[in-house]
Each structure stands twice: as structure tokens, then as C-alpha cells.
Phi, psi and omega in degrees: 000130190284144183283150188272154180274153186277035171083170176276168175293349185278341178284148178283122181273129175227176183255162180302319184298322177298310179297322174302309175307312184290326181267356174062052168233164175292147175307318179303316180297317186290326174294318180299319185291324178290318182295320179294342182269351176098012176271159183256104176227137190256330183212180178286347181267357185301141178288148169238147180257168172302326182291321175303314187286325178297316179301315173304309183294325177284338171295308175306310185297321171299318185295325183284329180285323179299313182297316179292329174297317185299316181288324177302316182293320177304307183303317187294321193274319186255348177080016180183184179283188187306320180302322177292326181290328177291324175297319177302310180295326175299316182298317180291339183271356186298323185297341176284352177286154177282156182309329181267010184285142182290143174238142185291331191263116184290154183290326185210163180290147179289140178296335184228083183298137182290144186263130180250127177222126353273157190275145173291140181289143181280173178300318187286338177266009179276080175226124176260123171257115185263128187278353187162202181284147181229164177253170183301322179296319184284329181291329175293318183294322180294326182267359182064042183235133180312133185300332183300319180295327175292324180296317181292326179292321175304324180286325180294326179286354182080009176231073187297142182226153173274167184296336186261004184277137179285136179259147174275174191296315182301321178284326166305313176302318183291308176307315179297314178306315176308325180256014177090007181255150172256156180240134179227148175273139181295136176234159345299150182231173175300136181292147178284080189274173184298319184298318178302310182301320179302324185294323190271348193235334187272140174255358178282194182122174177273142173304143181237149179309150173280152179256114192239127173258133182260125179226166182160177174296149178294141179067016177267358176104024180290312177295325179293320182297312181296322180296320174298313178297321180293321181294317175303314181294325177293315181302320181291343181276176179284160182309141179099350181292127188244119183291130174246138182279113176236020176084355180194154184201163173240146174235155184249124188222126181048043175082352186246154179254143176235133179261120178253135180265123174262082179271157187285340181176177178295337178295325181285326180295323181282321179308317181295319178300324186297330180265015178084008184269060186278096175253350185276136165264330175224152171240126173267116182264120181268126176222128180292133186287342175266353185243326184085200179282123182242174182307311179290344171292314181291326181295317184292325180292319187285323174297322185286320178296319180302324179278352186063036181257136179293149182243128167255136189253127169255109181270107193265167171072030180293351177285345175289148176291323183273019180290139181230077186292331184297320177301316178297315175307312185304312186286326180286330177293338176283347178250013175097356180262090186269122184302149179299316181294355175251015179094004184261194189236018181254120173287127176242127184240123171280112181229166165232110176300331178295313187257350183083003180304127169068358188293327178296321174298325176294314178302319179298320172303318173299312180297321175295319177291324181292324178293326174291328180285344180052059183287124187219148174207150175282130175257353182264016183245163175300144193291152171215134181215189182224145182274126180271320172201162178215147181207160175269129173256139177301323184261335181259346185086211177288122170234161186215139172272119185252133173258112183287131180259320180215152181070195184228134183257123190248150164305144182071006169293136179269136181219162171243139187217101178067236178260007175244174184211173177172187178223138188287108177265348179184148179224140183221141181269183182293353172264007175079011176276142177290140177232155185265329176215163183223136186252168179313142185062012179261130168274130178222156178266125187260135171240129176142012178285143173286325174227166169293121180285174180265154167292126178097000176286147180270132183257127176224132182286133176239177188284329181214164173300321182297315177295318185295317185295315181292318174297314180299316180298312185289323171307310183299319178291322178297313186293319177307309190293309182305312180293316176299316184294312181284331177289326181290310176304321183286327180291321173299317186297316187292315182297320180294311178309310180291331178286323184285335175278355183080008184270345183226124181242355189223132176262125189276136176232150173244128177245131175226132182223180188266341184213154180298324173303315183292329177299302187298321184288322176294312181301325179291316181289324186290332182292342181269357177271133184200125178228119180049051181067003177250130184225156174288149171224138175269105180284341179205139173207135185202171179260139168124188181291161170282126180260180172295324179299325178296316182293319181298317176302313190294318181293321177297323189248011179056032185272157171263140185261119177242130176242128188246105181068026179209169191222159174292151166281176189293323177291322177297318179294320171296315179294326180295319180298320182292318179271004178068031181253131187262134176252120177267127181244137179231154172238348176240133185286334178292323179288331173289320177292325184291325176293321174301316185290315180292322177300321180290316183302321184291348178263352184270129170302123182292151177240145185239142161245158188260130179239111181288139180252306181184187185230126189242140171257132179270119187259325182209150180247127176242140174252112177255124173303137177067006175237313177117205184261127176245135185264126174278118187234163174236132185274110179289314185209155178069212182227174178223131181228151176292150186077001178278158178277161181221127168255127180273117185254130178220125184056032177087353181254150176277123180251350174192150173229121181208198187238149178280122176282314173210155181228122184229154168223119181052051170074009183248139175283134182238162182263346183192136175233126187272168178298148184085001182242164175256149183204165172254127187238131176242128173266151171293128173050039178206119184238359188264058177277145178235160175291139185092350179289149178250139179259107174275107190262134183208170177236157175238118191242133182278137176275113188283127182303000000 
């Protein structure tokens, strides 16, 4: 198929990366879609036309509609999601099994059900209540499903996403339904005001300053460049200005402002994206002219590309004698960054952050790129921003650097931020000066949080303190329950996988007790426990309270924490709730040992043995309205009991395997019918019974490890 042309010059030209941000996909996914449509695109900076944008959006809309229709049809046919369909297919295939084959479903409930801790969610419990925007990774944790499976499902839906990519509501619903979950939005929530609708649909607004992140290899001059820019900004201010580190600051160049984010590393950049906090408009990549591309340089390139953010290269240390900028250009071109003077689209400026050489030229390039991006925001709306960093200040309490994205934040505004809330009691710029309001792209240090927020949390202004408190408390409770539920299920799933592969023969435990004698006695008793070649192992044992270090170790090693005559401290309890780790506390050693045994049994695949009960002959078939098909039977040998399993034999072949739904004699329900007597039998979900069929009645009993 011949490739399509990329439109005429009359159409408004934009970049692949712009389109990727708009449709909330990775640039790679958008490039693949465009190539599949026959367009020629070489990189995330390739131009796209209005026609290309329209086709991509139509394709995504079509895929979502097709998947939704498919799910609805599955529900109509199977009465539930995909998981139910698979179970039904497996059940229908059971007649082809040989009589001695193990079957998963027990014939009747055990008189003493085995306790599993923690439990995997049942079908009735498969409901997700979302506290706000979530990423692929967070959605997987909430459902208790390995993130790789969710990523694969997004690919099947035709909208591939990374584990750290924030999902829109439609895609969350489709993914959740595919795994058997329903989705609800946490309430009470911030009201869907008129201003909120404008945020999602309006492209108007006033131009705003670009937000720039400086990245690069260690010792290549990133900090020196930031210090030079910060110092220049202070010098331009009135005398007496004192620079205060708030994680972000603004400089002024040619009468226009530029916001720089001072991040501690590439991990922080990615961590913010993982929480849906895509705040950076541009990345300035600092590369030393005397050293060239290094591992962290490549890492920075990959982070920026994954975010779909344009890259400007600052070739630093040009004041050194061994500076070789051509070498830097050559090495960067190997990683997809082609210099403009080589026919590419990556601006590269040779600078010296130490002397200030060409730094103004770099700022010119930032403003030029910002003009191309046409960055705009509404300033007359209630503020919305994102937390860049947070800390406890001795004088001010919990404070956070907030980058305002839309609207204007005022002193005394009530706000909700992630799972905390507050009221703006004070705002300060990077010079430590008190400010009364903050506009789009302006970073400010905000005082007034009830608790310390997380990096990447979204701050939103609400109408009252009561509303802010209700939203935050509800989000906190929802998130705690969802994550604990999902993390527990995922931990069981991972350990069971390792056991099935034969890679795990030991279940890890962490033991804390009140005295050394208790620790030794319990450890000796635990070492004697073994169930089907699987035994417990104490990866850590100690005297004292359960601490944060114990919880971190349990999280890293999928271990269970048991405490004997001791308790977790407050910080450990909060961390355990966040990570979905249960801390079991005991005062009787026998209960502790029983918990260890039950935990190991919960990871062991159950085994069943078949117990034959009797043989039944079908002599008459009755079709009863609103009841179904009832077989008039004669018990040839043995006994028949309700709840027992039945193989339906016809001409010597098994045509169905199922369960007895009801057993009657003379219209009365009975618990047993012996040989030589007649009875009426109705089977669960099977009506195609014929006269002359034989029922082989049996039970499946679980073999206790």
C-alpha cells in the first residue's frame, strides 16, 4: 500500500508528541497507529496534520466502541464478564474427561471450611471505587492482578499503555470489565462545576510560561546551570532578595518568564508521571562536551521520550580545552536526537554554565520552542496544581511546592490535595517573599496542609473547608481499602505462581516477640511445620515492636508478619496499611502456630479424591413449568444425596457432569434415597436428560494436607 502524504501546507502542523499527550497514549503507540494507517512518521517530533489527528481519534473511538459492544454481548450470552465465560467453557468440557480425572469443584461444602488469609476477592466483591485518576500500575494493584496482564490487555484493546501511564475513565472501565470488575467513582467528590467542564474542553486562555526540567548525567553541569540561572534571577531582583529553595523557580528573559523545576533525579521525574502529574513542557538535556553521552544521559533521553516531551540539548563545558561538541552530536544522533544543523529537529546549544557563555541563547531556544507549543491556560478559574515536593518545616508545619497548572490560587482558599486537605495560610515564591496569589505555571511554597502530601498529588480548590475534609477522608479510606484488598490478592497470586513453578518451597515470615525466650521457642516450633514439601522460614526474628523496617522487608520479600505479645508502632501501622500488608498479633502460641499452618495450606493447591455413592437409572422425564426438567429415577445400587456430583452416561459415553440441585420422594425433599427406591432428581443447569440415561453419583472430598 502506498504511503499517504502528510497534508498540505495550509493545515496546522503539530507534532506526534502533541497528539500523544492529547489522546493520553505514548508517542510510540501513536506512531505505530499512524504507520498502520499508511503515514510516514519517523519520530515523536514528526509533524502531523489535522487529517492524521482526526483519523487517530476516530480509530481510538471505534476501538473503544467495539470493545464495549463485545463486553455487552458476552454479558448477554454468559451472564457475566470474560472470566465467567472461561469458567462456563471449562465446565462444558468436563464430560470429555475420564472418570478418574481430578475435578476442581467439591461436591458439597466442608463442615469446617479452611480459612484463607488474606482472601481473594469474590465475584460479588469485584467492585472498584476510584478515588481519582489512576495509572496502569495502580489499577493493577487495586484489582490484585499482575501489572503485565493489564498492560497486555491495553494492547489487545488497541491503545497500548505503559505501567506508569494515567488512564482515562473510558479505558479504566473497559479494563476493569475485562477482568470482571465494575467501576464507581469515589464520592463525595469535588463537584462537577462549570469551571471543570471548561478545563477539559476549552483550548482558549492566556499564554503561560513554559515549565522546563533540566536533566543529564551526574557532574555534567546540571546543577551549575541551575545555579547560574537562579543567581542571575536574584541579581535582577531588588537588593535584599534571598533565594529560598522551594524545588522550582522562575527566571525572566526578554520580558517573558520561564519556570524551571529542580528535581533530585530522573526517578523523581518518572515518579511524578506515574501519578499522572505530567507537568513538564520541555526537557533541557545537559551533556558535557568533554565526556559525551553517559548512562544517565541515555536514561534521561528515555524518560523524556516516554513522556512525549520535546528535548533541547545544552552541550556544556565549552570553556574546557578538551571540549568536543561534534562527538556529543554524533553520540546523541545514535539515540534518535538529530541536530538541527544536520537536518534533524533537535536544537543543540553550546554553552558554558560556569562562564555564562550562550546561556541566553539557550533561553531564547526555550522561548522559541514554547511559542511553537502554544502553551495556554485559564487564569480566572479555581486553581488546580500539582505537588512537586513536600517537607515538614519547623516553623510552618507541612509545606509543599505546588506548581499551578490552571486557575489562580489565593490565600485563604480551601483545597483538597490527594488524600489530605487544608487552607492556604501563606504562599511564598523562590525568593522567600510572601505572595497573595499564584497564576498558571507559577511555583509557590504553600503553607496550610493538614498532613504532608505526596509528590505528584493534585491540588484542587473547593468551596469550603467541610467539603475539602470530606473528600480527603473519603479518598483516604477508599484508597486504603482498595490497595490492601488488591495487594493481598496479588501477594497470594505471586506466591502461588512460584509454588506451581517449583521455584518456591518456603513461605517467608517475620517474627517479633516481647522476649528472647519467646522468639526462640516460637522459631523452634515453626521450623517443625511442613505441608506437602512447603515449609515456613523466618527471614527475620527479633525482640520489640514491629517497625517500619520490618514492613519494608515484608513488602520486598512477600513475607507475613507475626507479632507475639507485642504490637506495631504508629509509623509501621500506617506503612503496612499503605502497602496492604497484614500484621497478625497473638497472645497464645498455639493460635500463632495454627495461623502459620493455615497460611501455608492456603498456598497449597487442594487435592481431591473421588468417593462413589451409587448408580441411578432414569425411567421417566418430566418437564415442569418454572422448575425445569425432573428425572424420575430408580436407584439401582448405593445411595443418592442432594449436592452430590453426577456423571450422565448415555450409550456408554459421558454427556454431562454436574451437581444434583434437588432430590425428592413423593414431592418431599429428602436427604438420602437408598437402593431399590424411586426418586425425582433435578440437575443444576442441565435439562437435556433422556429416558434410559444412567446417573453415576459420587462425591469429591478434599484431602487435608
